C-alpha positions as CSV (number, residue, x, y, z in Angstrom):
1,M,-34.5,-16.0,74.7
2,N,-34.6,-18.4,71.7
3,G,-36.1,-15.5,69.5
4,H,-33.3,-13.2,70.7
5,G,-30.9,-15.6,70.1
6,S,-32.0,-16.2,66.5
7,S,-32.0,-12.6,66.1
8,A,-28.8,-12.2,67.2
9,A,-27.4,-14.7,64.9
10,A,-28.9,-13.6,61.9
11,S,-27.6,-10.3,62.8
12,R,-24.1,-11.7,63.1
13,L,-24.9,-13.3,59.5
14,H,-25.7,-10.3,58.0
15,L,-22.6,-8.5,59.2
16,W,-20.3,-11.2,58.2
17,L,-22.2,-11.0,54.5
18,R,-21.6,-7.3,54.4
19,R,-17.9,-8.0,55.1
20,L,-17.7,-10.5,52.7
21,A,-19.6,-8.3,50.1
22,W,-17.0,-5.8,50.6
23,L,-14.1,-8.1,50.0
24,L,-15.6,-8.7,46.6
25,F,-15.7,-5.3,45.4
26,P,-11.9,-4.4,45.4
27,I,-11.8,-7.7,43.3
28,A,-14.2,-6.2,40.8
29,A,-12.5,-2.9,40.7
30,L,-9.1,-4.8,40.2
31,A,-10.5,-6.8,37.4
32,L,-12.2,-3.9,35.9
33,L,-9.0,-1.6,36.1
34,E,-6.8,-4.5,34.5
35,T,-9.5,-4.8,31.8
36,A,-9.2,-1.0,31.3
37,L,-5.6,-1.0,30.7
38,I,-5.7,-3.6,28.2
39,A,-8.1,-1.7,26.4
40,V,-5.5,1.6,27.0
41,Y,-2.4,-0.7,25.7
42,G,-4.7,-2.1,22.9
43,G,-3.4,-5.7,24.3
44,P,-1.4,-7.4,26.5
45,W,0.2,-5.4,29.2
46,R,3.0,-5.8,31.6
47,W,4.4,-3.5,34.6
48,N,7.8,-4.4,36.4
49,R,7.4,-8.1,35.8
50,L,4.9,-8.4,38.7
51,L,1.8,-7.0,37.2
52,H,0.4,-8.2,34.0
53,A,-2.9,-8.8,31.9
54,A,-3.4,-10.2,28.6
55,R,-7.1,-11.8,28.5
56,P,-10.1,-9.3,29.2
57,A,-12.9,-11.9,28.9
58,P,-12.1,-13.9,32.1
59,R,-11.6,-10.3,33.9
60,L,-14.9,-8.9,32.4
61,L,-16.8,-12.1,33.8
62,A,-14.8,-11.9,36.9
63,A,-15.7,-8.5,37.6
64,A,-19.3,-8.7,36.8
65,L,-19.8,-11.8,39.0
66,A,-18.1,-10.0,41.6
67,L,-20.3,-6.8,41.5
68,L,-23.1,-9.2,41.6
69,G,-22.2,-11.1,44.5
70,W,-21.3,-7.8,46.1
71,H,-24.7,-6.5,45.6
72,L,-26.6,-9.9,46.6
73,L,-24.6,-10.2,49.7
74,R,-25.5,-6.8,50.7
75,R,-29.0,-6.7,49.7
76,G,-30.1,-10.3,49.0
77,P,-30.8,-11.2,52.8
78,R,-33.6,-8.7,52.8
79,Y,-35.3,-9.6,49.7
80,D,-38.5,-11.1,49.5
81,A,-39.8,-13.0,46.5
82,R,-41.0,-9.7,44.5
83,A,-37.9,-8.2,45.3
84,W,-36.1,-11.4,43.9
85,A,-37.8,-11.2,40.7
86,A,-37.4,-7.5,40.3
87,C,-33.7,-7.8,40.8
88,A,-33.7,-10.7,38.0
89,G,-35.7,-8.6,35.5
90,R,-33.4,-5.5,35.9
91,L,-30.3,-7.9,35.4
92,F,-31.9,-9.3,32.4
93,L,-32.7,-5.8,30.8
94,G,-29.5,-4.5,31.9
95,G,-27.7,-7.4,30.2
96,L,-29.9,-7.2,27.1
97,S,-29.1,-3.4,26.7
98,A,-25.8,-4.1,27.3
99,L,-25.7,-6.6,24.4
100,A,-27.9,-4.5,21.8
101,A,-25.5,-1.5,22.5
102,F,-22.6,-3.8,21.6
103,F,-24.0,-4.8,18.3
104,A,-25.3,-1.7,17.5
105,A,-21.7,-0.3,18.0
106,E,-20.3,-3.4,16.0
107,I,-22.8,-2.6,12.9
108,G,-22.0,0.9,13.2
109,L,-17.8,0.3,13.2
110,R,-18.5,-2.0,10.3
111,L,-20.3,0.6,8.3
112,H,-17.6,3.0,8.9
113,L,-14.5,1.0,7.8
114,Q,-16.7,0.3,4.7
115,R,-17.2,3.5,3.8
116,T,-13.5,5.4,5.0
117,Q,-10.9,2.4,4.4
118,S,-10.5,2.6,0.4
119,G,-9.9,6.2,0.7
120,Q,-7.7,6.2,3.8
121,S,-5.7,3.0,3.4
122,L,-2.9,4.6,1.1
123,E,-2.4,7.5,3.9
124,R,0.6,5.6,5.4
125,L,2.4,6.5,2.3
126,D,2.3,10.2,3.2
127,P,3.4,12.9,3.5
128,A,6.0,13.2,0.8
129,R,9.1,14.3,3.4
130,R,7.9,12.0,6.4
131,P,10.7,11.4,9.0
132,D,10.2,7.6,9.4
133,P,8.6,6.4,6.0
134,Q,9.5,2.9,6.4
135,A,7.7,2.5,9.7
136,R,4.9,4.0,8.6
137,I,3.9,1.4,5.9
138,R,5.5,-1.4,7.9
139,S,8.3,-2.5,5.4
140,S,12.0,-3.1,5.3
141,H,12.5,-2.1,1.6
142,P,14.2,0.7,0.6
143,L,11.7,1.7,-1.9
144,A,9.7,2.8,1.0
145,V,11.9,5.5,1.5
146,I,11.1,7.1,-2.1
147,I,7.5,6.7,-2.6
148,R,4.1,8.1,-1.8
149,K,0.6,7.7,-2.6
150,S,-1.1,8.2,-6.0
151,A,-4.0,10.3,-6.3
152,N,-5.3,7.6,-8.7
153,P,-6.2,4.5,-6.6
154,R,-5.4,2.1,-9.5
155,V,-1.9,3.1,-9.7
156,V,-1.5,2.7,-5.9
157,Y,2.2,4.7,-5.2
158,E,4.3,6.5,-7.6
159,L,7.8,8.2,-6.8
160,Q,8.0,11.6,-4.7
161,P,8.6,14.5,-6.6
162,G,11.5,17.0,-5.7
163,L,13.9,14.4,-4.4
164,D,17.6,14.9,-4.2
165,R,19.3,12.6,-1.8
166,P,21.2,9.4,-1.9
167,F,19.7,6.3,-2.4
168,G,21.8,2.8,-1.5
169,H,25.1,3.9,-2.6
170,N,23.9,6.0,-5.5
171,T,22.3,9.4,-6.4
172,L,18.6,10.1,-6.7
173,R,16.9,13.0,-8.0
174,T,13.2,13.6,-9.0
175,N,11.7,16.6,-11.0
176,S,8.4,18.3,-9.9
177,Q,6.3,15.7,-11.5
178,G,7.7,12.5,-9.7
179,L,9.9,11.5,-12.7
180,R,13.3,10.3,-12.4
181,D,14.9,13.5,-14.4
182,S,17.2,16.2,-13.7
183,L,15.1,18.1,-16.0
184,E,11.7,19.7,-15.9
185,Y,9.7,19.2,-19.3
186,P,6.9,21.8,-20.1
187,V,3.4,19.9,-21.1
188,A,3.4,22.1,-24.4
189,R,5.4,20.7,-27.3
190,R,7.9,22.8,-29.0
191,P,8.4,22.8,-32.6
192,N,10.9,20.5,-34.3
193,S,10.9,18.2,-31.5
194,V,10.7,14.7,-31.0
195,R,9.1,13.5,-27.5
196,I,9.9,9.7,-25.9
197,V,7.9,8.6,-22.9
198,G,9.3,5.7,-20.9
199,I,7.0,3.3,-18.8
200,G,8.8,0.6,-16.7
201,D,10.0,-0.4,-13.2
202,S,13.1,-0.7,-11.8
203,G,15.5,-1.8,-14.6
204,M,14.3,1.5,-16.8
205,F,14.3,3.6,-13.7
206,G,18.0,2.6,-13.1
207,W,18.1,0.6,-9.8
208,G,21.8,0.6,-9.0
209,C,22.9,3.5,-11.1
210,D,23.5,6.9,-10.3
211,Q,21.3,10.0,-11.6
212,D,21.4,10.1,-15.4
213,Q,23.1,6.7,-16.0
214,N,19.8,4.9,-16.8
215,Y,19.3,4.1,-20.5
216,L,16.3,6.8,-21.2
217,D,18.7,9.7,-19.6
218,V,21.9,8.3,-21.8
219,L,19.5,7.9,-24.9
220,E,18.2,11.5,-24.4
221,S,22.1,12.8,-24.2
222,N,23.1,10.9,-27.4
223,L,20.3,12.2,-29.2
224,N,20.8,15.5,-28.6
225,A,24.5,15.3,-29.3
226,R,23.5,14.8,-32.8
227,A,23.1,18.6,-33.0
228,D,20.7,18.1,-36.1
229,G,18.1,20.8,-35.2
230,V,15.7,18.5,-33.4
231,L,15.1,18.8,-29.7
232,Y,14.8,15.0,-28.3
233,E,13.0,14.7,-25.1
234,V,12.7,11.4,-23.0
235,L,10.9,11.5,-20.1
236,N,11.6,8.6,-17.9
237,M,8.0,7.6,-16.0
238,A,9.5,4.0,-14.6
239,V,8.7,3.2,-11.0
240,P,10.2,0.7,-9.4
241,G,7.8,-2.4,-8.4
242,Y,5.3,-1.6,-11.1
243,N,3.8,-4.3,-13.2
244,T,2.2,-3.6,-16.8
245,Q,-1.0,-2.6,-15.5
246,L,0.3,0.5,-13.0
247,E,2.7,1.3,-15.8
248,V,-0.1,2.0,-18.3
249,D,-2.5,3.4,-15.7
250,A,0.4,6.0,-14.4
251,F,0.8,7.0,-18.2
252,F,-2.9,7.6,-18.7
253,E,-2.9,9.4,-15.6
254,K,-0.1,12.0,-16.3
255,G,2.1,10.6,-19.2
256,A,-0.4,10.9,-22.0
257,R,-0.6,14.7,-21.6
258,Y,2.9,15.4,-22.8
259,R,1.8,14.3,-26.2
260,P,4.7,11.9,-27.1
261,D,5.7,10.7,-30.1
262,L,7.0,7.1,-29.0
263,V,6.1,5.4,-25.5
264,V,8.8,3.0,-25.0
265,V,7.7,0.0,-22.4
266,G,10.4,-1.0,-20.4
267,W,10.0,-4.7,-19.9
268,C,10.8,-7.1,-17.1
269,D,9.3,-10.7,-16.8
270,N,8.0,-9.8,-13.2
271,D,5.7,-7.2,-14.9
272,F,3.4,-10.5,-14.9
273,Q,3.0,-10.3,-11.2
274,L,1.4,-7.9,-8.7
275,P,3.3,-4.6,-8.3
276,F,5.4,-4.7,-5.2
277,F,3.2,-2.4,-2.9
278,M,-0.3,-3.0,-3.0
279,V,-3.3,-2.3,-0.8
280,Q,-4.4,-5.2,1.4
281,E,-8.2,-4.6,2.0
282,G,-9.8,-5.2,5.3
283,Q,-12.2,-8.1,5.6
284,W,-15.5,-6.3,6.8
285,D,-17.7,-8.9,6.2
286,R,-16.2,-11.4,8.5
287,R,-18.6,-13.0,11.3
288,D,-16.2,-14.9,13.1
289,V,-14.8,-12.2,14.9
290,S,-16.0,-8.8,16.6
291,F,-14.2,-5.7,15.2
292,L,-15.3,-3.9,18.1
293,W,-14.0,-6.1,20.6
294,L,-10.5,-6.3,19.0
295,L,-10.3,-2.4,18.5
296,L,-10.6,-2.2,22.4
297,F,-8.3,-5.1,23.3
298,D,-6.4,-6.6,20.3
299,R,-5.5,-3.5,18.0
300,Q,-2.7,-5.2,16.1
301,R,-5.1,-8.1,14.9
302,Y,-7.7,-5.3,14.1
303,A,-5.2,-3.3,12.3
304,D,-4.5,-6.7,10.4
305,I,-7.7,-7.7,9.4
306,A,-9.9,-4.5,9.4
307,L,-7.9,-2.0,8.1
308,S,-6.7,-1.3,4.5
309,R,-3.0,-1.7,4.7
310,V,-0.2,-0.8,2.2
311,V,2.0,-3.7,2.4
312,D,4.7,-5.1,0.1
313,Q,4.1,-8.3,-2.5
314,R,6.4,-10.3,0.4
315,S,3.5,-10.5,2.9
316,V,0.5,-9.4,0.9
317,Q,-2.7,-11.9,1.1
318,R,-3.5,-12.3,-2.5
319,E,-7.6,-12.7,-1.8
320,R,-7.3,-9.3,0.0
321,V,-6.3,-7.5,-3.1
322,S,-8.8,-5.8,-5.2
323,A,-10.4,-7.7,-7.9
324,F,-9.1,-5.0,-10.6
325,H,-5.4,-5.5,-9.7
326,K,-5.3,-9.0,-9.5
327,A,-7.0,-8.9,-13.4
328,G,-3.7,-7.1,-14.1
329,V,-1.4,-10.0,-13.5
330,D,-0.5,-13.2,-15.7
331,A,-0.5,-13.0,-19.8
332,A,-3.9,-12.0,-19.5
333,G,-3.4,-8.7,-17.7
334,V,-0.4,-7.8,-19.4
335,R,-2.2,-8.2,-22.8
336,Q,-5.1,-6.0,-21.9
337,A,-2.9,-3.1,-20.4
338,L,-1.0,-3.1,-23.7
339,T,-4.0,-3.4,-26.1
340,A,-5.5,-0.2,-24.4
341,L,-1.9,1.4,-24.4
342,K,-1.8,0.8,-28.1
343,A,-5.4,1.7,-28.9
344,R,-4.9,5.0,-27.2
345,G,-1.8,5.8,-29.5
346,E,-3.6,5.0,-32.4
347,R,-6.0,7.7,-31.3
348,E,-3.4,10.3,-29.9
349,G,-0.7,9.8,-32.6
350,Y,2.1,7.8,-30.6
351,R,3.7,4.6,-31.2
352,V,4.8,1.9,-29.1
353,Y,8.1,0.2,-28.5
354,A,9.4,-2.4,-26.0
355,I,12.8,-3.3,-24.8
356,G,13.9,-5.9,-22.0
357,N,14.6,-9.5,-21.0
358,M,11.7,-11.1,-22.4
359,R,10.7,-14.7,-22.0
360,P,8.4,-16.5,-24.9
361,E,5.1,-15.6,-23.1
362,A,6.2,-12.0,-23.4
363,V,7.3,-12.1,-27.0
364,Q,4.2,-13.6,-28.0
365,I,1.9,-11.0,-26.5
366,F,4.1,-8.2,-28.1
367,R,3.7,-10.2,-31.6
368,E,0.0,-11.0,-31.4
369,L,-0.1,-7.1,-30.7
370,D,1.9,-6.1,-33.3
371,I,4.4,-4.1,-31.2
372,P,7.9,-3.9,-32.3
373,F,10.2,-4.7,-29.5
374,F,13.8,-5.4,-28.7
375,N,14.4,-8.8,-26.8
376,V,17.8,-8.5,-25.0
377,R,17.9,-12.2,-24.1
378,E,17.8,-12.9,-28.0
379,R,19.7,-9.8,-29.8
380,I,22.4,-9.9,-27.2
381,G,24.6,-12.5,-26.7
382,K,25.9,-13.2,-23.1
383,D,29.6,-13.1,-24.3
384,E,28.9,-9.7,-26.1
385,Y,29.6,-7.3,-23.6
386,P,31.5,-7.6,-20.1
387,E,29.9,-9.7,-17.6
388,N,29.7,-7.0,-15.2
389,F,27.4,-4.8,-17.5
390,Y,24.8,-7.3,-16.3
391,L,22.6,-6.6,-19.5
392,H,20.9,-10.1,-18.9
393,S,19.3,-9.2,-15.3
394,I,17.0,-7.1,-14.3
395,H,19.0,-4.4,-13.0
396,P,21.5,-3.8,-15.2
397,R,24.8,-1.7,-14.3
398,P,25.3,1.6,-16.1
399,G,27.8,-0.1,-18.9
400,G,24.4,-2.2,-19.7
401,H,22.3,1.0,-19.6
402,A,24.8,2.6,-22.2
403,V,24.3,-0.6,-24.4
404,L,20.7,-0.5,-23.8
405,A,20.6,3.4,-25.1
406,Q,22.8,2.7,-28.2
407,R,20.7,-0.6,-29.4
408,L,17.7,1.3,-28.7
409,E,18.7,4.3,-30.6
410,A,19.6,2.3,-33.5
411,E,16.2,0.4,-33.4
412,L,14.4,3.4,-33.5
413,E,16.5,5.0,-36.1
414,A,15.7,2.0,-38.3
415,L,12.0,2.2,-38.1
416,G,12.4,5.9,-38.8
417,W,10.6,7.1,-35.5
418,L,13.3,9.7,-34.4
419,K,11.8,12.1,-37.0
420,P,9.8,15.2,-35.9
421,A,5.9,14.6,-36.6
422,A,4.1,17.3,-38.6
423,R,2.0,18.3,-35.9
424,P,1.1,21.7,-34.7
425,A,2.7,22.5,-31.6
426,P,2.0,25.7,-29.3
427,D,4.9,27.7,-28.0
428,A,6.4,26.4,-24.8
429,E,8.7,27.5,-22.4
430,K,12.2,26.6,-22.3
431,K,13.3,23.3,-20.6
432,L,14.4,24.4,-17.1
433,R,17.1,22.8,-15.7
434,R,18.1,22.1,-12.0
């Protein structure tokens, strides 16, 4: 009787343990479902103000413990010592295998990031006519609407070609080469011509000016109005947000092939700084986070620290900018870029001239390199022209650009630099007007 009662009690215990085990199973399933939803959303999720989940680690732990309890409550009472040892061994090997697979995937992801991110980081600036360009590159700055990535990673970005659109309260057109110009310029030189290429940033670009109102366009019109039998071509390669390093590299990339007689540097004191848009490199060698975990459960943070992103200067982390671009700032970087520009000019036959508002550090660099310059800050008095010309700001108004064109023409004429060079020039197609 006692044996029978003991057996019945054991059976009832086993029954209640199995029932308890099946209560643990839905707990594990719910925890796994919430974890899966966090992975799908790439972060915290909420449904109808009732259900939400934000922390995957406790849910994974709860699911693992519930599944373990479910298994042990169902099978454990029938285990002997050998079975318990085998169960413990399987759990250990299973956990070790899962951990090894996780670390292997983590290493593979890091290798993938190191191999691909430098090439893919600028894709956020493409395509040229994207429907929502500002959202693509996470920028509130209007410049994001008119730029794209450069084929040269050193240059980072450039103007989109073929634009014909409003920009702010002004008109903006770019030619097929991505220059802010209403004209197309053939690469080949025409006989009896003077070709000037301008490199600069938003000041030379004509920020706040309508098309054809920047001082290079006005200069070209003024020079050709001479009707002296010389064809004057003035190409505007300025891109807002560039510094001197990017201006020079962009010229080497696609401006030097036009074989100019003169390169005009449109100076602005922010040329000492990083360019406005930069590639912020991912921190692929960090050891304090798991990139795989972030990719699964916190994709916003993953994108911030793992992916190379194009960001503007207001939010860029300087330590995550390439060594090359960091070397292009301050006086040393400007001096290095201008030295390279002048040295190439001596080899290829073009001169270099600079114009803009210059503080003493810039003046010293141009003097050291023996580059002629026109310092607006020193050469034009603040009361010499109407205040609304904004001649002494980084963004002159159209009246200020007209003055700069007149002064630049006079300076180049005095230097004797507006005469056609005695160089052979192949036949070239006529300049096409838009």
